[in-house]
N, C-alpha and C positions, 0 to 999 in steps of 0.2 A: 491548521488544528496549533495550535499555541505550541506542542509540546510535551504539554505539563500533561499527566497521567492522572488522572482521579481516584481512589481506592475508590471499593465495593464500599466497606464503612461509611466513607466521607459521601457516596453516594447517598443514600442509604434515608444520610439524612435532609436531602432537597430533597421541595418538590417534584412531583409526577413529570412535571413540563420540563424541568430544570434538567434532570434526567433522562427525557427523553432526547434534549440538545444535545448533551453530550455524548449519546448512543449514537445518534443517528453522525454528530461530528466525528465519530470514531469509526464509522462503519465505510462515512464518504470517504476519510484517507485511506481506510485499507482497497478501498474499491481505487481509488487511486496508485493507490503503491503498487497494486496486485498487477491493474493494467501495460503502468511506467514498466515493470520488472518481465512482463509477458514481451514489451513492445524489445526490450533490449534484447532478450533473447532470441526472440525470433528474428532480428540484424545479424546477431553474430551468426547467431545460424547458414541466413542464406550470405554471410558472408564469407563463410569457410566454405560453399560448395559451391561459392564462384568462384573460388579462389585457383586459379590454376598452374597447380608447384609441378616444377623439373627439378625432379632428382639429378644430382650428379651422379 
C-alpha cells in the first residue's frame, strides 16, 4: 500500500472499479498487519513461557 489514505469524499468521486481497487488494497493491508502482529504476539508469548527464570 502506498501509505496514503483516501477520504470517503475523494473516493465517492471515483469510478466504482477504482473504489473497489482501493478498498481491496486496504483490506489486504489490514489482513497482512493483523497476521504480522498475531505472529509477533504468539512468538513473544512462546518465548515468555519457555524462559526459565531462576529467582535469587
